[in-house]
C-alpha positions in Angstrom: 24.2 -6.8 3.6 24.6 -9.9 6.5 23.2 -7.9 9.4 19.9 -7.8 7.2 20.0 -11.5 6.7 21.1 -12.6 9.8 18.2 -11.0 11.3 15.7 -12.8 13.3 13.9 -13.3 10.3 16.0 -13.6 7.5 15.1 -12.3 4.1 15.5 -16.2 2.6 13.1 -17.2 5.2 10.8 -14.4 5.0 10.4 -15.2 1.0 9.9 -18.9 1.2 6.9 -17.7 3.6 5.6 -16.2 0.3 2.8 -18.6 -1.5 1.6 -18.9 -4.9 3.5 -17.5 -7.7 5.6 -15.3 -4.8 7.3 -18.5 -3.6 10.6 -16.9 -4.2 13.8 -18.9 -4.0 16.5 -16.5 -2.8 19.1 -18.0 -4.3 17.5 -17.1 -7.8 16.9 -13.6 -6.5 20.6 -12.9 -5.8 21.4 -14.5 -9.3 19.2 -12.4 -11.1 21.6 -9.2 -11.0 23.2 -6.7 -9.5 19.9 -4.3 -8.7 18.5 -6.8 -5.8 22.0 -6.9 -4.4 22.1 -3.3 -4.2 18.8 -2.8 -3.4 18.8 -4.9 0.0 22.7 -3.2 0.6 20.9 0.0 0.9 17.6 -1.2 2.6 20.4 -2.4 4.9 21.6 1.2 5.6 18.1 2.6 6.3 17.8 4.0 9.7 13.6 4.1 9.4 11.1 3.0 7.4 10.7 6.6 5.7 13.9 6.1 4.1 13.5 2.6 3.1 10.3 3.7 1.0 12.5 6.3 -0.3 15.4 4.2 -1.2 12.1 1.8 -3.1 11.4 5.0 -5.2 14.4 5.0 -6.4 15.2 2.0 -7.2 11.6 1.8 -9.3 12.2 4.4 -11.2 15.2 3.0 -12.5 12.7 0.9 -14.1 10.4 3.3 -15.7 8.1 3.1 -12.4 7.5 6.7 -11.0 5.0 6.5 -8.3 3.6 3.3 -6.4 1.6 2.2 -2.8 2.4 -0.5 -0.9 -0.5 -1.6 1.8 -0.2 -4.3 4.1 -3.4 -5.8 6.2 -3.6 -8.8 8.6 -7.7 -9.1 7.8 -8.3 -12.2 10.7 -5.6 -12.6 13.0 -6.4 -12.8 16.8 -4.1 -10.4 18.1 -5.3 -7.3 15.4 -1.5 -7.1 13.9 -1.1 -3.0 12.8 -1.3 -2.6 9.0 1.1 -0.6 6.9 0.4 2.2 3.8 2.7 4.1 1.9 2.3 6.2 -0.9 3.9 9.1 -2.9 0.3 9.3 -5.0 -0.5 12.6 -6.8 -2.3 14.5 -3.7 -5.0 15.9 -5.9 -5.7 12.1 -7.2 -6.1 10.9 -3.5 -8.3 13.8 -2.3 -10.7 12.7 -5.3 -9.7 9.3 -4.7 -10.8 9.3 -1.0 -14.0 11.1 -2.1 -15.1 8.8 -4.5 -14.9 6.1 -2.4 -16.8 7.8 0.4 -19.7 8.3 -2.0 -20.6 5.0 -3.4 -22.0 2.1 -1.0 -20.7 -0.2 -4.0 -17.3 1.4 -4.5 -14.8 -0.6 -6.2 -11.2 -0.2 -7.3 -10.7 -3.4 -9.5 -7.0 -3.1 -9.3 -6.7 -2.3 -5.7 -9.1 -5.6 -5.4 -7.1 -7.6 -7.4 -4.7 -7.7 -4.4 -6.8 -9.2 -2.2 -8.3 -11.8 -4.5 -5.5 -12.6 -6.6 -1.9 -14.2 -6.5 -0.2 -12.9 -9.4 0.7 -9.2 -10.9 -1.9 -7.1 -12.8 -1.0 -4.9 -15.6 -3.2 -1.9 -16.0 -5.0 -1.1 -18.6 -4.3 -5.0 -19.7 -7.3 -7.0 -21.4 -7.6 -8.5 -18.0 -8.1 -5.3 -16.8 -10.8 -4.1 -18.9 -12.8 -7.2 -18.7 -13.1 -6.9 -14.5 -14.4 -3.3 -15.4 -17.4 -2.6 -14.0 -19.9 0.9 -13.7 -18.6 1.0 -10.4 -14.7 0.9 -11.2 -15.1 2.9 -14.5 -14.9 5.8 -12.3 -11.8 5.1 -10.4 -9.9 4.2 -13.8 -10.8 7.2 -15.5 -9.9 9.2 -12.6 -7.0 7.4 -13.0 -6.7 8.0 -16.7 -7.0 11.7 -16.1 -3.4 12.2 -14.0 -1.5 9.9 -16.6 -1.9 6.8 -14.1 -3.4 4.0 -16.6 0.0 2.0 -17.1 0.8 0.1 -14.2 1.0 -3.3 -12.2 -1.1 -4.5 -9.0 1.3 -6.7 -7.1 -0.6 -8.9 -4.7 1.9 -10.9 -1.8 0.2 -13.8 0.3 1.5 -15.7 3.3 1.8 -19.5 3.1 -0.5 -19.1 6.2 -2.5 -16.4 5.5 -1.5 -14.1 8.0 -1.3 -11.0 6.3 -2.3 -9.6 2.8 -0.5 -7.1 1.1 -0.2 -5.5 -2.0 1.7 -2.5 -4.2 0.3 -0.8 -6.9 3.4 0.7 -9.2 2.4 3.1 -11.6 4.4 4.4 -14.9 2.8 7.9 -14.9 2.7 9.9 -17.9 3.9 7.5 -20.3 1.7 6.4 -23.5 1.1 3.2 -24.7 4.4 1.9 -27.1 6.5 3.3 -24.4 4.9 1.3 -21.4 5.1 -1.9 -24.2 8.0 -1.3 -25.7 10.4 0.1 -22.7 9.1 -0.7 -19.3 6.8 -4.0 -19.4 9.9 -5.5 -19.7 11.0 -4.5 -16.2 8.1 -6.1 -14.4 9.5 -9.2 -13.6 12.2 -7.3 -11.5 9.6 -4.7 -9.8 7.9 -7.9 -8.8 10.9 -9.0 -7.1 12.0 -5.7 -5.8 8.8 -5.5 -4.5 8.8 -8.9 -2.7 12.4 -7.7 -1.3 10.6 -4.8 0.2 7.7 -6.6 1.6 10.1 -8.8 3.3 12.2 -5.5 4.7 9.1 -3.7 6.0 8.2 -7.0 7.4 11.6 -8.0 9.3 10.4 -7.5 13.1 13.1 -5.0 13.4 12.1 -2.8 10.8 8.4 -2.4 11.9 9.1 -0.5 15.4 11.0 2.1 12.7 7.3 3.2 10.9 6.7 6.7 11.0 8.4 7.8 14.6 7.8 10.9 14.1 3.8 10.6 13.4 3.7 9.4 17.6 4.6 12.7 19.0 1.1 13.9 17.2 -1.3 11.1 18.3 -1.5 12.3 21.9 -3.3 14.9 20.2 -6.1 13.2 18.9 -9.5 14.2 20.5 -12.4 11.0 21.9 -14.2 11.9 18.9 -11.6 11.6 16.4 -10.8 8.3 18.0 -14.2 7.0 18.0 -14.8 7.8 14.4 -11.9 6.6 13.2 -12.4 3.3 14.5 -16.4 3.2 13.3 -14.3 4.1 9.8 -12.2 1.3 10.3 -15.5 -1.2 10.8 -16.5 0.0 7.7 -19.4 2.2 8.7 -19.9 5.4 5.8 -19.6 8.8 7.1 -23.6 9.1 6.8 -24.0 6.3 9.5 -21.4 7.3 11.5 -22.9 10.9 11.9 -26.8 9.2 12.0 -26.4 6.4 14.0 -23.5 6.1 16.4 -22.3 9.8 17.2 -25.6 11.3 16.6 -24.2 14.0 15.1 -24.2 16.2 11.6 -22.3 14.3 8.8 -20.5 17.8 8.6 -19.2 17.6 12.0 -17.7 14.1 10.9 -16.0 15.2 8.2 -14.2 17.8 10.4 -12.9 15.0 12.9 -12.4 13.3 10.1 -9.8 16.0 8.6 -8.5 17.0 11.8 -7.4 13.3 12.6 -5.6 13.5 9.0 -3.6 16.1 9.8 -2.6 14.9 13.4 -1.5 12.0 11.9 0.0 13.1 8.7 -2.0 11.3 6.0 -4.2 12.0 2.9 -6.8 9.7 3.0 -9.3 8.0 5.3 -7.4 4.4 4.3 -4.3 5.8 5.2 -5.7 7.0 8.3 -7.3 3.9 9.8 -3.9 2.1 8.8 -1.9 4.9 10.4 -4.2 4.8 13.6 -3.3 1.0 13.6 0.3 1.3 13.3 0.3 3.3 16.2 -1.8 1.0 18.6 -4.3 3.6 18.5 -7.4 1.8 17.5 
């Protein structure tokens, strides 16, 4: 573990940069049990981010959570630093989620938006979550329920300098309320600690360069039109706006560019496509 903790940005320093309720004391983390120590030791043996993501998923499964996404963005940084998006959510769920996000101009995912607006975790299907539900966000909640993703936690992460906004959505798929309340929810404090440790690991400068190296071989095959489409998606334009006002192509053509770029960059959704392009430095 010493190699990881003695790197340019030590784990203690990274965790110390977390603001709000995430200003975790490194001493308290390591006194809290074997799992956190074992987690960091195992991360330190990973050779790339794909391996570290598998490790994260394996450890949260021990807590009763079997699927997750992790996202990080730098919304206003002058150097336009890249974002990161990792997920093992069900492919069919992601496809339908992407369809919903493109179908409504006022699309709203309450659980995701929570990570941008708040500093404390949000339990899905809690009274707080349900009170925030809108007609626009209800479609996402119904979709999640259809895939057995009713119970989980949104975990916001902040830096004190507000350099980045990050968050994780961790799900206990396929469990009923009684099982979640009695056996899984009690593990949320440990889950939050593991998520913050994983965030610190990913954002260590030594590990950021390892993100998805196998995809770099295919990024040169992205065409100019596909690249321009990704840039316009990143700028917040809808597919119709891209087709009618920018590329002057049919909507079918724009969707074709997006599908081709997703395949080349090995992602499932448009959000992942933009994040992956940013990570690779092509937009």
